[in-house]
N, C-alpha and C positions, 0 to 999 in steps of 0.2 A: 474452525479454530486451529486445527492441525496445521493448516497452511500459515496462519498467523504466527504460531510458535516457531515454525521453521524460518519464516521471514525474519522475525526478530532475532533469532539465533544467528542467522547469516549476517545481519547488520550489527551484531554485537550488543543488542539491547537485552538487558536482563529484567528490567522492571516493566511488567505489563499486566493487564487485567482484561477480563471479558465483561462486556456491559450489555444491557438490554435497552432497546429503544425502538419504537414503532417507526422511526425515521429511517431504519435500515432494513427494508424488506429484502428478501422474502421471509427470512427467519427472525427478524427483529432483534438481531444481535450484531455486535462488532467487537473488535479487540483494540485496545488503546495501549500504546507503549510510550515510555518516557526516557529521554536522554537529556543531557544537560543543554544541548543546542537545538533540540527539536522534539516534538511529539508526533507520533505516527498512529494512524488508524488503518486497520485492515477490515474490510467489509465485503459482503457478497455483491457481485454484479447482478443486475437484473435487466440487462439490455440485450438487444438482438445479437450482438457480437460476443456475449459473455460465455458462449460455449467454449471458445478458445481461451478466454481470459475470465475465469470464474470469480475473481475477486479484484478489488481495487486497493491500492495503497495511497493514502493521503498523508502529506507531510505538512506540519503546522509549526508555528512558533512554539517554543517550549512552554510548558505549564510551570509557573513559578514554584520553586521549591520541590520539583519532582525530577527524578532521574539522575543518572550519572553517566559519565563518558560521552563521547561525541559520536554521531553517526554521519555518514556522507549526506550532503544535502543537494548535490547536483543530480538531477534525474539520470544522466548517463552513468554516473558512478554507482548509484543504487541499482540500476538495471543490470549493469555488468556483474555486480556481486550476486544478484538474484539469479541471473542466467547461469553463472558459474556454479550455482547451487542447485541447478536442475529445473528452474522455472522458465517458462516462455513468457517474455515480458514485452508489453507495448508501452512506449512512452508516447502519449498522444500529442498531436500538434493541432493547433486551432481550438475552436470552441467545442471541445469534446463533450461538454455538458448539454449542448444544444441538440434539439431533435434533428437539426439540419446537418449535423456533423457527418462528414464523408469518410470516416475511418482512416484518417491520415496520421502518420507517426512513424517512429522507428521501432523495429522489432528486434529483440535480443533473444537468443543469440542470432546474429545475422548470417 
C-alpha cells in the first residue's frame, strides 16, 4: 500500500481507500483511488515477471459521484509521471493478460 500511496500522490489523487478481495492475490487487498475523470486500482502482481514490476495500475471509467480533479489517462503520460517519481514502469503491449504474452511493451525510464 505504500506504493499505492506514492502513485496516487504523483498522479495528484487525494481520495483513495484500501480494500480487501480474494480476487487480488497474494495478499487479497488492493487500493482504489478516485478522480473526476477516472478511477484507479493498484494491486500486487503475481506473475513470473513481477520481480521487476511488483504491482499493477489499472485505469477505469470514473465511479459516479466520487473523486475530484483530473488525472492523466494516456498510458505514456502516467508512465512518465511515475518514472519521474522513481518507479520503473512497463506499459504492456498486446494481450498482457494472456498466458502466451511475450513481455512486450515500453519501459520507463527508457
